C-alpha positions as CSV (number, residue, x, y, z in Angstrom):
1,M,147.9,96.4,98.7
2,N,145.3,99.2,98.9
3,R,147.5,100.8,101.7
4,D,150.5,100.2,98.9
5,M,148.8,101.8,96.5
6,A,147.3,105.0,98.8
7,S,151.0,105.6,100.0
8,R,152.3,105.4,96.3
9,A,149.2,107.7,94.9
10,R,150.2,110.3,97.9
11,R,153.7,110.1,97.0
12,D,153.4,110.8,93.3
13,I,150.8,113.4,94.4
14,Q,152.9,115.1,97.0
15,A,156.2,115.1,94.5
16,A,153.9,116.7,92.3
17,A,152.7,119.1,94.0
18,D,156.5,120.0,95.6
19,T,157.5,120.9,91.9
20,G,154.9,123.2,91.5
21,R,152.7,121.0,88.8
22,F,150.2,120.6,91.6
23,N,148.5,123.1,93.8
24,L,146.9,121.8,96.9
25,R,146.4,122.2,100.6
26,D,145.9,118.6,101.7
27,C,147.2,115.7,99.9
28,E,144.4,113.3,101.5
29,L,141.8,115.2,100.2
30,A,143.6,115.4,96.7
31,L,143.5,111.9,97.0
32,V,139.8,111.5,98.0
33,V,138.7,114.2,95.2
34,G,140.7,111.9,92.5
35,A,139.2,109.0,93.8
36,A,135.7,110.8,93.4
37,L,136.3,112.2,89.9
38,C,137.6,108.9,88.6
39,L,134.2,107.3,89.8
40,G,132.3,110.0,87.7
41,Q,134.1,109.3,84.8
42,L,133.7,105.5,84.8
43,L,129.8,105.5,85.7
44,H,129.8,108.1,82.7
45,D,131.6,105.9,80.5
46,N,130.1,102.8,81.4
47,P,126.1,103.9,82.2
48,E,125.2,100.1,82.6
49,R,127.4,99.7,85.6
50,D,125.5,100.0,88.9
51,D,126.2,103.5,90.6
52,A,125.4,102.3,94.0
53,E,127.1,99.1,94.2
54,A,130.5,101.1,92.5
55,A,130.4,104.6,94.8
56,D,130.4,101.6,98.0
57,Q,133.0,99.7,96.7
58,V,135.0,102.8,96.1
59,T,134.0,104.2,99.6
60,E,135.2,100.8,101.0
61,D,138.6,101.1,99.7
62,L,139.4,104.7,100.4
63,L,138.4,103.8,104.0
64,R,141.0,101.2,104.1
65,M,143.5,103.0,102.4
66,F,143.2,105.6,105.3
67,G,143.3,103.1,107.8
68,L,140.2,101.3,108.9
69,P,140.1,97.4,108.7
70,G,138.7,96.0,106.0
71,D,136.0,94.4,107.9
72,E,134.8,97.9,109.6
73,A,134.8,99.2,106.0
74,R,132.7,96.7,104.5
75,E,130.3,97.2,107.5
76,I,130.1,101.1,107.1
77,C,129.8,100.7,103.3
78,R,126.6,98.1,103.8
79,Q,124.7,100.4,105.9
80,P,121.6,102.0,104.5
81,L,122.0,105.6,103.7
82,P,120.2,108.5,105.9
83,D,116.9,109.6,104.7
84,L,118.2,112.9,103.3
85,E,115.0,114.9,104.2
86,T,115.1,113.6,107.5
87,A,118.8,114.2,108.4
88,A,118.1,117.9,107.1
89,D,115.0,118.2,109.6
90,R,117.2,117.1,112.5
91,Q,119.8,119.7,111.0
92,G,117.7,122.6,111.3
93,A,116.4,121.7,115.1
94,T,119.9,122.0,116.0
95,A,121.0,125.0,114.2
């Protein structure tokens, strides 16, 4: 079902771009940006919602729409996020 939704969304975004309604370089990125904007609005409108759970669910759905098997997408989304300071330190060490 998610792949069908992604295909329809891509088709509609591309059709809008072809008629000049959208000016975009990458239909796949437009799909991701649209999902992020919708998630932001959903969380803004429903502050009681678990934002981490919602973000994981949207990320899992996007990974599945782009072709990752469901169990692999779920496993990726269940992993803890990296510590940003540690990641930034490693980035600085390799730059």
